[in-house]
Structures are given as structure tokens and as C-alpha cells.
DSSP file (Angstrom, degrees, kcal/mol; ACC not computed):
  #  RESIDUE AA STRUCTURE BP1 BP2  ACC     N-H-->O    O-->H-N    N-H-->O    O-->H-N    TCO  KAPPA ALPHA  PHI   PSI    X-CA   Y-CA   Z-CA
    1    1 A M              0   0    0      0, 0.0    75,-3.1     0, 0.0     2,-0.5   0.000 360.0 360.0 360.0 141.8   21.2   -1.2    4.6
    2    2 A V  E     -AB  50  75A   0     48,-3.2    48,-2.8    73,-0.2     2,-0.5  -0.867 360.0-166.7 -99.3 127.5   17.6   -0.5    3.7
    3    3 A V  E     -AB  49  74A   0     71,-2.9    71,-2.5    -2,-0.5     2,-0.4  -0.968   4.5-174.1-119.6 119.1   15.2   -0.2    6.6
    4    4 A I  E     -AB  48  73A   0     44,-2.7    44,-2.7    -2,-0.5     2,-0.4  -0.936   1.7-170.9-114.5 132.7   11.5   -0.3    5.9
    5    5 A T  E     -AB  47  72A   0     67,-2.7    67,-2.6    -2,-0.4     2,-0.4  -0.982   4.3-168.7-127.0 136.4    8.8    0.3    8.6
    6    6 A L  E     -AB  46  71A   0     40,-2.7    40,-2.9    -2,-0.4     2,-1.2  -0.989  16.1-153.6-124.6 126.6    5.1   -0.2    8.3
    7    7 A Q  E >   -A   45   0A   0     63,-2.0     3,-1.5    -2,-0.4     4,-0.2  -0.734  24.2-178.2 -96.0  83.8    2.6    1.1   10.9
    8    8 A R  G >   +     0   0    0     -2,-1.2     3,-2.1    36,-0.6    -1,-0.2   0.776  66.7  66.9 -61.4 -35.9    0.1   -1.6   10.1
    9    9 A N  G 3  S+     0   0    0     35,-0.5    -1,-0.3     1,-0.3    36,-0.1   0.715 102.3  50.0 -64.0 -18.4   -2.8   -0.6   12.4
   10   10 A K  G <  S+     0   0    0     -3,-1.5    -1,-0.3    60,-0.1    -2,-0.2   0.401  82.6 124.5 -96.8   1.6   -3.3    2.6   10.5
   11   11 A C    <   -     0   0    0     -3,-2.1    -3,-0.0    -4,-0.2    -5,-0.0  -0.372  43.6-166.3 -64.8 137.2   -3.5    0.8    7.1
   12   12 A I        -     0   0    0     -2,-0.1    -1,-0.1    21,-0.0    21,-0.1   0.376  41.0-115.8-105.1   1.4   -6.6    1.5    5.1
   13   13 A G        +     0   0    0      1,-0.1    20,-0.1    21,-0.0    -2,-0.1   0.823  61.8 148.5  74.3  33.2   -6.1   -1.3    2.5
   14   14 A C        -     0   0    0      1,-0.1    -1,-0.1    20,-0.0    19,-0.1   0.743  49.0-139.3 -73.9 -22.7   -5.6    0.8   -0.6
   15   15 A N     >  +     0   0    0     17,-0.1     4,-2.0    11,-0.1     5,-0.2   0.447  64.6 123.8  81.8   2.3   -3.2   -1.7   -2.1
   16   16 A Y  H  > S+     0   0    0      1,-0.2     4,-2.3     2,-0.2     5,-0.2   0.902  72.3  54.1 -60.9 -40.9   -0.8    0.9   -3.6
   17   17 A C  H  > S+     0   0    0      1,-0.2     4,-2.5     2,-0.2     8,-0.2   0.888 108.8  48.6 -62.3 -38.3    2.2   -0.6   -1.7
   18   18 A V  H  4 S+     0   0    0      1,-0.2    -1,-0.2     2,-0.2    -2,-0.2   0.895 111.9  49.3 -68.3 -39.7    1.5   -4.1   -3.2
   19   19 A E  H  < S+     0   0    0     -4,-2.0    -2,-0.2     1,-0.2    -1,-0.2   0.875 120.2  35.9 -65.7 -37.5    1.2   -2.7   -6.7
   20   20 A L  H  < S+     0   0    0     -4,-2.3    -2,-0.2     1,-0.2    -1,-0.2   0.752 134.3  21.1 -91.1 -26.5    4.5   -0.7   -6.4
   21   21 A A    >X  +     0   0    0     -4,-2.5     4,-2.0    -5,-0.2     3,-1.6  -0.498  66.5 162.1-140.0  66.9    6.5   -3.2   -4.3
   22   22 A P  T 34 S+     0   0    0      0, 0.0    -1,-0.1     0, 0.0    -4,-0.1   0.699  74.0  60.2 -65.9 -19.1    5.0   -6.7   -4.7
   23   23 A N  T 34 S+     0   0    0      1,-0.1     3,-0.1    32,-0.0    -5,-0.1   0.660 115.7  32.8 -81.4 -14.6    8.1   -8.4   -3.4
   24   24 A Q  T <4 S+     0   0    0     -3,-1.6    13,-2.9    -7,-0.2     2,-0.3   0.665 119.3  44.8-110.8 -24.3    7.9   -6.6   -0.1
   25   25 A F  E  <  +D   36   0B   0     -4,-2.0     2,-0.3    -8,-0.2    11,-0.2  -0.906  51.2 167.7-126.1 149.5    4.2   -6.2    0.5
   26   26 A Q  E     -D   35   0B   0      9,-1.6     9,-2.8    -2,-0.3     2,-0.4  -0.971  36.2-106.8-148.8 162.1    1.0   -8.2    0.3
   27   27 A M  E     -D   34   0B   0     -2,-0.3     2,-0.3     7,-0.2     7,-0.2  -0.728  32.0-121.6 -92.5 137.8   -2.6   -7.8    1.4
   28   28 A S     >  -     0   0    0      5,-3.1     4,-1.6    -2,-0.4     5,-0.0  -0.585   8.4-152.2 -75.6 133.4   -3.9   -9.9    4.3
   29   29 A K  T  4 S+     0   0    0     -2,-0.3    -1,-0.1     2,-0.2    -2,-0.0   0.701  93.1  59.9 -76.4 -18.9   -6.9  -12.0    3.5
   30   30 A K  T  4 S+     0   0    0      3,-0.1    -1,-0.2     1,-0.1    -3,-0.0   0.949 129.0   0.5 -73.2 -50.4   -8.0  -11.8    7.1
   31   31 A D  T  4 S-     0   0    0      2,-0.2    -2,-0.2     3,-0.0    -1,-0.1   0.409  90.7-116.8-125.5   1.3   -8.3   -8.0    7.5
   32   32 A G  S  < S+     0   0    0     -4,-1.6     2,-0.2     1,-0.3    -3,-0.1   0.672  71.3 128.4  73.5  16.0   -7.5   -6.5    4.1
   33   33 A K        -     0   0    0      1,-0.1    -5,-3.1   -21,-0.1    -1,-0.3  -0.667  64.8 -90.8-103.7 161.7   -4.5   -4.6    5.4
   34   34 A S  E     -D   27   0B   0     -2,-0.2     2,-0.4    -7,-0.2    -7,-0.2  -0.363  32.8-156.1 -70.3 145.5   -1.0   -4.5    4.1
   35   35 A V  E     -D   26   0B   0     -9,-2.8    -9,-1.6    -2,-0.1     2,-0.8  -0.994  11.3-141.6-123.2 127.7    1.7   -7.0    5.4
   36   36 A L  E >   -D   25   0B   0     -2,-0.4     3,-1.2   -11,-0.2   -11,-0.2  -0.810  32.2-127.5 -87.7 111.0    5.4   -6.2    5.2
   37   37 A L  T 3  S+     0   0    0    -13,-2.9     3,-0.1    -2,-0.8    -1,-0.0  -0.282  82.5   7.1 -65.6 142.1    6.9   -9.6    4.3
   38   38 A H  T 3  S+     0   0    0      1,-0.2    -1,-0.2    10,-0.1     2,-0.2   0.741  98.3 140.4  61.6  27.9    9.8  -11.0    6.4
   39   39 A S    <   -     0   0    0     -3,-1.2     2,-0.4     9,-0.1     9,-0.2  -0.547  50.0-128.9 -99.4 165.6    9.4   -8.2    9.0
   40   40 A E  E     -C   47   0A   0      7,-2.6     7,-2.7    -2,-0.2     2,-0.4  -0.932  21.1-136.1-112.2 137.1    9.6   -8.2   12.7
   41   41 A E  E     +C   46   0A   0     -2,-0.4     2,-0.3     5,-0.2     5,-0.2  -0.768  26.9 167.3 -97.5 135.8    6.8   -6.6   14.8
   42   42 A K  E >  S-C   45   0A   0      3,-2.4     3,-1.6    -2,-0.4    -2,-0.0  -0.870  72.9 -24.7-148.3 112.0    7.5   -4.3   17.8
   43   43 A K  T 3  S-     0   0    0     -2,-0.3     3,-0.1     1,-0.3    -2,-0.0   0.860 127.1 -46.2  54.5  42.6    4.7   -2.2   19.4
   44   44 A G  T 3  S+     0   0    0      1,-0.2   -36,-0.6   -36,-0.0   -35,-0.5   0.391 116.4 110.5  86.2  -3.7    2.6   -2.1   16.2
   45   45 A F  E <   -AC   7  42A   0     -3,-1.6    -3,-2.4   -38,-0.2     2,-0.5  -0.909  54.2-154.1-107.0 130.2    5.5   -1.3   13.9
   46   46 A Y  E     -AC   6  41A   0    -40,-2.9   -40,-2.7    -2,-0.5     2,-0.4  -0.906  16.9-169.6-104.7 125.1    6.7   -3.9   11.4
   47   47 A T  E     -AC   5  40A   0     -7,-2.7    -7,-2.6    -2,-0.5     2,-0.4  -0.945  13.8-170.5-124.6 135.8   10.3   -3.5   10.4
   48   48 A L  E     -A    4   0A   0    -44,-2.7   -44,-2.7    -2,-0.4     2,-0.5  -0.991   4.9-165.8-121.7 126.1   12.4   -5.1    7.6
   49   49 A K  E     +A    3   0A   0     -2,-0.4     2,-0.4   -46,-0.2   -46,-0.2  -0.962  19.2 171.3-111.5 125.1   16.1   -4.6    7.5
   50   50 A S  E     -A    2   0A   0    -48,-2.8   -48,-3.2    -2,-0.5    -2,-0.0  -0.978  39.5-155.7-137.7 145.8   17.7   -5.7    4.2
   51   51 A K  S    S+     0   0    0     -2,-0.4     2,-1.1   -50,-0.2    -1,-0.1   0.344  71.4 105.7 -94.7   3.5   21.0   -5.5    2.5
   52   52 A D    >   -     0   0    0      1,-0.2     3,-1.4   -50,-0.1     4,-0.2  -0.733  48.3-175.9 -88.3  97.8   19.3   -5.8   -0.9
   53   53 A Y  G >  S+     0   0    0     -2,-1.1     3,-1.0     1,-0.3     4,-0.4   0.582  71.5  80.6 -73.0  -8.7   19.5   -2.3   -2.3
   54   54 A E  G 3  S+     0   0    0      1,-0.2     4,-0.5     2,-0.1    -1,-0.3   0.724  88.2  56.3 -69.1 -19.7   17.4   -3.3   -5.3
   55   55 A I  G <> S+     0   0    0     -3,-1.4     4,-2.2     1,-0.2     5,-0.2   0.597  85.0  87.1 -85.0 -10.6   14.2   -3.0   -3.2
   56   56 A L  H <> S+     0   0    0     -3,-1.0     4,-2.4     1,-0.2     5,-0.2   0.920  87.3  44.7 -58.0 -52.5   15.0    0.6   -2.3
   57   57 A E  H  > S+     0   0    0     -4,-0.4     4,-2.2     1,-0.2    -1,-0.2   0.919 114.6  47.2 -63.6 -45.7   13.3    2.4   -5.3
   58   58 A S  H  > S+     0   0    0     -4,-0.5     4,-2.0     1,-0.2    -1,-0.2   0.890 114.5  47.7 -65.6 -37.6   10.1    0.3   -5.3
   59   59 A C  H  X S+     0   0    0     -4,-2.2     4,-2.3     2,-0.2    -1,-0.2   0.870 109.9  52.2 -71.4 -35.9    9.7    0.7   -1.5
   60   60 A E  H  X S+     0   0    0     -4,-2.4     4,-2.3    -5,-0.2    -2,-0.2   0.901 109.8  50.0 -63.7 -40.0   10.3    4.5   -1.7
   61   61 A N  H  X S+     0   0    0     -4,-2.2     4,-2.0     2,-0.2    -2,-0.2   0.899 110.2  49.9 -64.3 -40.2    7.6    4.7   -4.4
   62   62 A A  H  X S+     0   0    0     -4,-2.0     4,-1.3     2,-0.2    -2,-0.2   0.893 110.2  51.0 -64.1 -39.8    5.2    2.7   -2.2
   63   63 A S  H  < S+     0   0    0     -4,-2.3     8,-0.3     1,-0.2     3,-0.2   0.909 111.5  46.7 -63.7 -43.3    6.0    5.1    0.7
   64   64 A K  H  < S+     0   0    0     -4,-2.3    -1,-0.2     1,-0.2    -2,-0.2   0.847 113.3  49.3 -67.9 -34.3    5.3    8.1   -1.4
   65   65 A A  H  < S+     0   0    0     -4,-2.0    -1,-0.2    -5,-0.2    -2,-0.2   0.695  81.7 109.6 -80.0 -19.2    2.1    6.6   -2.8
   66   66 A C    ><  -     0   0    0     -4,-1.3     3,-1.0    -3,-0.2     5,-0.1  -0.411  58.3-154.8 -63.5 118.2    0.7    5.6    0.6
   67   67 A P  T 3  S+     0   0    0      0, 0.0    -1,-0.2     0, 0.0    -4,-0.0   0.738  93.9  43.0 -69.8 -21.2   -2.3    8.0    1.3
   68   68 A V  T 3  S-     0   0    0     -3,-0.0    -2,-0.1     0, 0.0    -3,-0.0   0.356 103.8-130.1-105.8   5.5   -2.0    7.6    5.1
   69   69 A K    <   +     0   0    0     -3,-1.0    -6,-0.1    -6,-0.2    -5,-0.1   0.887  59.9 138.5  52.0  52.6    1.8    7.9    5.1
   70   70 A I        +     0   0    0     -7,-0.1   -63,-2.0   -60,-0.0     2,-0.5   0.325  45.2  85.1-108.3   5.8    2.5    4.8    7.3
   71   71 A I  E     -B    6   0A   0     -8,-0.3     2,-0.4   -65,-0.2   -65,-0.2  -0.938  55.8-172.3-111.8 127.7    5.5    3.4    5.3
   72   72 A S  E     -B    5   0A   0    -67,-2.6   -67,-2.7    -2,-0.5     2,-0.4  -0.963   1.6-169.6-119.3 136.2    8.9    4.7    6.1
   73   73 A V  E     +B    4   0A   0     -2,-0.4     2,-0.4   -69,-0.2   -69,-0.2  -0.991   6.4 179.4-127.8 126.5   12.0    3.9    4.1
   74   74 A K  E     -B    3   0A   0    -71,-2.5   -71,-2.9    -2,-0.4     2,-0.7  -0.978  20.2-153.5-128.1 141.6   15.6    4.7    5.1
   75   75 A N  E      B    2   0A   0     -2,-0.4   -73,-0.2   -73,-0.2    -2,-0.0  -0.920 360.0 360.0-111.1 102.8   18.9    4.0    3.4
   76   76 A I              0   0    0    -75,-3.1   -74,-0.2    -2,-0.7    -1,-0.1   0.408 360.0 360.0-115.2 360.0   21.5    3.7    6.2
């Protein structure tokens, strides 16, 4: 299972995650921050659990490119 976590409140809106993983991330028109699609929020952390391993590489690239390091990707 692929587990992706986004700490949205620290997002600076650089858009790298959307460019590298457009099927998992989009930018909010309200505040210009990243949104992890189909995720659940708990205490400021947005988490997506998926059995689709095809998203792993693009999300790992988004995590590496994030300048504030708020995206975590785990393959469990």
C-alpha cells in the first residue's frame, strides 16, 4: 500500500507537486496551497492510502522536489 501525507498548513504554493503528480495534487483556488486529492485530514495532516502502486514514483518525485519537505511517501 502507498501512503502519502501532506502537511498542508506549511505549504508555500510552489506548485512542484502538481507538476510532478497531477493526479494526486492540485492547487487550491482559495488559498493557493496544495491539496492532496481524496485524502483524509487529521490534525493538519492530509493522508491518502492507495493500493495503486502506479502513483508511487510520481509522488516520490513530488516529495523530493518539495522545497519545504511537507510531503511524505511510504510504500508499506
